[in-house]
N, C-alpha and C positions, 0 to 999 in steps of 0.2 A: 913222344908224344902216343900214351895208348889209344888204341882204336875207338875207346869212350868217347875219346877228345875230338879226334877224327871225325866222329859222327857229330857229335857237337857242331864242328867246326862248320860242317855240311849242310846242316841243318840252320845254319846262323842265315846262310843264302850269299850270294854278292851283293844283293843292296843294302847289306850291313857295314859293307867298304864304302870309303867318300862321304861318311855322315860327317856335317861341319863339328867345330869345336863345342864343346859344352854351354860356352860362353854364349855360341849363337844359334843353337839347337833349339828353334821352338818348342818342338815336341818333349823331349826331355826338360825342359825350362819353366812347361805346365805342367806337368806333372809332380819334377821338384817342388814347384809353387803351392802348388793344391796340396801336399801333404804337409809342407812346413804349416798353411794355417790351420791345418786337420792337426799337429799335433801341437800346435799352440792353445787352440781352442781346448785339449782333450788335457793337458796340463794344466790350465785355469781350472778346469771343471774338476780333475781331481782332487787340487786342492780342497777347494768349494762344497764339495758334498761331505765329506766327514765334521765339516763347518758346519753344517748345516743341518745333517742328523744333530749335532750335538745341542743345534740351541731349539731343533724339535725334541728330543728326547731326553736330555740331560744324561746321555748312557753311552760312558766311553765305550762301553762293550759292543752297541746297537754301529756307533760311529766305526767302530774298528771291523767291522763284520760288512760296511758296505764295503770298503776295499776289499778284503777276504774273497766275499761275491763277485766283484770284476775276475780278481784274479784267475777263481777255478773255475768262470765263463770263459776267460781267454785261453786259460790251458784246453780246457776242453774242444774247445773251438779249433785249435791248430791244425791237428790234423785233416779233418772235415772243410775246412778253409783251402787247405791243399788239392784235395783232389775239385774243389768247386773251382780253384782259380785256373786251375790246368781242363775242367771239361768247357765252362762258361764265357763269353767273349770277356775279358778282361777289365777291358773299359767299361760294360752296363756294370758288372761285377761292384764298381768302385761308385758309378752314378747309382745305384742302387743306396750303396754302404750311408754314400752323403744324405740323399734322402732322409735314412729311417734315423739316423744321427740329427738332421736339422729337426725333424718334426719332433723325437724323443726330447730334445732338449729346449724346443722351444717351446712344448707343454709342460716342461718343470717347469723354463720361467716363468710359463702364463701363471701356474700353481703357485708360483712362489709369490707374484707381487700381488695377488687378490688372496694373501692367504689360507689355499686352500691345500696346499703341500703335505701330504704322508709319507711314513717310511715305505708303506706299499708302491705309492708310484715313484719312491726315490729308486726303490731296487727295482722297480721296474725297467725304469730308464738305465740303470748300471748294468742291466742286464743284454736290451739293446745297445748302448754303447759299446760294452764289449766287446761281444759278437761281433758288432760291425765294426770296431777297431782292429780284430782279427785278422779280417774277411779282405779290408782295404786293405789292410799295410803287407799280408801274401801276395794279394794280386798286385797290389804294385811292384815288390820287389822282384816278382817275374817276371814285371812290362818292363825292368830297364835293359833289359840285351835285346829288347826289340826297338830302339831306342836313338843308342848308342854304339858304335864300331867296335868291334870285340877288344881293341888297343885301347877301348877309352873307358871299359868297366872299371878298372880299379880305382879309375879318377871319375868316376860318377857312384860306386859305392862312397868314395871318401865326401864325394861330396852331402851326400847323403848324411854320414857320421857327422859335419859340421852342421848340417839343420839338427840332427838330433839334438846335440850338448848345445847346439843356440836356444834350442827353445827349450829345453829342461832349464836352463838358466834364465830363461824370460816370460813363460810362463804363470809359475806358482807366485813369485810377486806380484803382477801384473790380476793372477786370480785374488791373490791377497788385497790389493787395494782397488779391484771393482768390488770384493764383498763386504768391505768397507765403508763403501761408497752405497751399497743397496744391496740385501741379499739375490736377491733375481739377476743384476750384473751379470755374474761370470756366466751364469747358462745362456744368459740374452749373447753374450760374446759367443761362447760356444756354437750357439746356433748362428751366427752369423762367419763365422768360421767354416763351417760347413757348406756352407750356402754360396761363400767363394770359392770357396773349394769346387765344388757342385761345378759352378762356372766354368771354372779350370779345367776341368775334366771331358765338359763336354767340348771342349774349344780343341782338344787333341782328334787331331786327322787321321795321323798313322794306327794300324792294326794293331794290337797291344801284343799277339799270337801269332804264329807262325798255322796255315790252314791246316786244322786236324780231320782225322777221320772220323764219326761218329761213332761214340764210344758203344762196345758194348756187354762191357765189363761192368758187374754193382761197382756200388761205390765205394765197399770196404775192398774189395780186389782192386779196385784202383790206389786206393789209401796205401794197400801193401805191398802194392811195386812201387810206389815211393819208397818206403822204407828197406824194402832187397836193392834196390838203385845204392841208399845212402851205405847198408852195412858189407854189399859187394863190392864197393868201391875202394882201395885200400888210401887216399886222400881222404875220403870224406868221414871215413870210419875215425880216423886222426883229429880229424876237424873235433866232432865231439868230442871225444878224449881232450881235447888241448882246449875247446872251449867252455864247458862245465864245470869246470874248477877254479877255470880263471872268472868267470860269473859268477857263479859263490863266492870266492873271496872276495872279491872286489867290493859285493853287497855286505858282505859279511862285516868286512873290515869298517865301511862308512858306518855301517850299524852301532860297531864296537864302539867306534871314537863318539859318536855321536853320544852315547851312552854315559862312557867313561870321562866325558865333560861334565855330562848333569849330574852324574855323582859325583865330580869333584866341586858342584858348584859353578860352575862356569856360567857366567850369565848368558841367557839364551841368543841376543845378537850375535855371541861370541861362535856359538855353538852352527848357528846358521851361516856364521862365515866357513867354519872347514866346510859344509857343503857345499858351498861355492866354491872353494880352490879347489876341492877335488871336480867339478862340472868343467872351470876353467881349463883345468889340464887337460880334459877331454877336448874341450872347444878349438883351444891352440893349437891341440895335436893333431885334426881333424884340417886344420888349413897346411900344416906343416906334411900331412901324409904324404902329397905328390911326387914334393923333392926325398920325402925319407925312402920312397921307395923306387926311386933311382938308385940311391945309394945302398940300399940293401935289400938282397933275393931274397924272397918269399922264405925258403928254408935259414939259410940266417936271420932274418928277422923273429921270427917264431922263436928261434932260439934265443937271441938280445932279448924279445921281451919275455918269455918266464923264464929264465936266470935274474934278466935286471929285478923283476917284480919281486920275486920272493927275496931278494937282497931287500931291497926299498920296504917293503911288506915289514923286515926282518927291524927294519932300520926304523920303521914309525911307531913299533910295538916299543921303543925306547922312552916315545913322548906319549905314552896314554893318555896321561890325563892333558896334556897342553894340545892347543890351536897347532903347534909346528908339526903334530902326528900326520895332517891333510897335506903337507908338502910332499916327501917321501911321493904319499898314496897317489896326489898329482903328475908328480914326475914319474911313474911308473903307468897312471892310463895317458899318459901324452903319448906314448907308441901304441894306443889301444885301435885309435882310429886307423893308423895306416896298417894295421896285421891284418885289422876286419874287411879294411879297403881291398886287401890283395886276396885274403881269403874270399871273397865272397866274387871279387873278381875272376877268381881263378874256379871257384864254383860252377859260378853261371856261364863258366866259358867252358867246361867239361861236358855240361847237363844239359840233355836236349831239351827244347820248347818246351814239349807235351808235357814233359817233367821237372818244368823249374818248380811248378807251385808245392810240390808236392815234398820235392828235397827241400825246400827252405821250409818248410812247416814243419819236419823234420829236426831241423835241424833247430830251428828258434824253440820247439817243444824242451829240447832238450836244456837248450839254455836257457831257456827264462824257466823250468821246473828247476833247476839247481840254482838259480838264482831265489827261484822262490821261499828255498828250503832256511839261505841263507839267516834272514832274522830270528827264526828259530832256532837255531843250533846255534847264531850267536847268543841268543840270551838264553839259551842253557846253559853254555858256556861259563859266560858274565855271571850266573846265580849262584857257581861254586868256582872260578878260578879269578883272578883279577886280570886287568882289561889287556895286561900288555901281555899274560900268557895265551889268553883267546886272542889277543894279535898273531900271536907266534902259530898257534894251530892254524889260522889261513894262510899264514905262509908257506904253513906245512903243506896243505892243499896246493899251492898255485906250482909247488915244486913236482906234483904229481901230473900238473900241465908241462911244466919245464920236461920230467923226465919223457912223455910220450912224445914232445917236438925233440927231443935228442935219439928216438931209438926207434919211433916211428917206421916203418919201412915209406908206405903211403909219404910224410915229407922227406924221407932220405932221397927219394927216387924223382922227384921232381926236376922239374926242368928249374936250371938254376939262372931265370932270365923274370 
C-alpha cells in the first residue's frame, strides 16, 4: 500500500473501527434516507419541469433549454462544491442545501398553483436547485467515510448505487402521475421530499468530517490541490480514464436506442420500456454488488466490466431497431454498481478526509461532463450513420476504458483484495 493510503488510514482514526453493520448504523441510514428522499423529489421535478415549460411557452426549444441550464450550472458548481465540502461543516452544508431547495420548489409550487409561474421563475428555481444538488451530493459522498468502518466503504457505496437506480426508476413515473393530477403537485412533492431530508440530516449527530486546521489558501488554490492529488495518484488517474468513456458510452447508447426505436415507429410505451430495462439492470446489479465484490477483486472486476461491456454493446447494436437492444445493455450495466462501489470505496480509503470533497468533485466533473456530451455526439452520428453503426462507435469508446484498465499501472499495481 502506498504512503498515501497509509496517511488516509491514519486520518480515518481508531474510532472508525467497530462500527455497527450498515443496517444497524443509525447515522449512515439517516444520511442514506435523506438523500433517497432528495433523489426521488429531484427525479419528479426533472420530469415535470420541461412539461411545465412546454405548457407555459409552447416552445420545445425553451423546454430543452431548462435542462441545459440545469446541467451547465451543475457542472460549473462541481469544483467549488468540493472546496466548500472540505472547508465547511458538511452537515450544515447539507442542511442549507435542503433549505434552499425547499424554499425554491415551494415557491414554484405556489406560483404554479395560482397561475403566476413564468419562465424566469422556472429558470431561477432550476439554477438554485442544480447548485444545491451539486453541493449536497458532493458533501454527502465525502461524509460517508466518517460514518462507516473502512471495510464497509464499498458496501456503503453499493447501497448508494441501489438508491440511485431505485429512485431513477420510481421518480419519473411518480412525477408524471402527479403532473397529470395537477401541475403544481410534482413541485410540492419535491419540496416535501427536501423537508423530510432536512429533518433526517438534522438528526445526524456524528461529525461528518475530521477536525481541520483553519484554511489559509484561497479557494482557487484549494481546488487546485484537489486536482493535483487526483493527477498525482496513479489509481485516480486511471479511474478518470476508465469512468469518462464508460459514462459517455452508456448515456450515448441509451440515447441511440431511443432514437432508433422512434425512427422505426415503435410505440412510445415500448420506447419507455427500453429505458426501464436499462435501469432495472443497474438496480439489480446494485443488490448483487456485495456478493460480486467478494468473488472478483477490483483489478479483475474492472477488466471484466470493460471488456464485457464492449462485447455486449456490440451485440446490442445488432438489434438497433428492437427493444431487445436494451437487454445486452442492461447486462452490461449490471456490473456497473459493483465497479462503482469498489472504485469509490477504494478512492475514499486512499484519500485523506480533508480532500474527500475536492477529489470526489474532480472525478464527478470528468465523468458527468463526458456523459453530458454523449447525447450531442449520438445525435450527430445518427444524423449521418445508421443506428447500428452509431452504437458500434460507442462500443469502441468503451474499448478505450478496457485498454486503460488493462494497461494502467494504477490498476495493475493495486492490492488484489
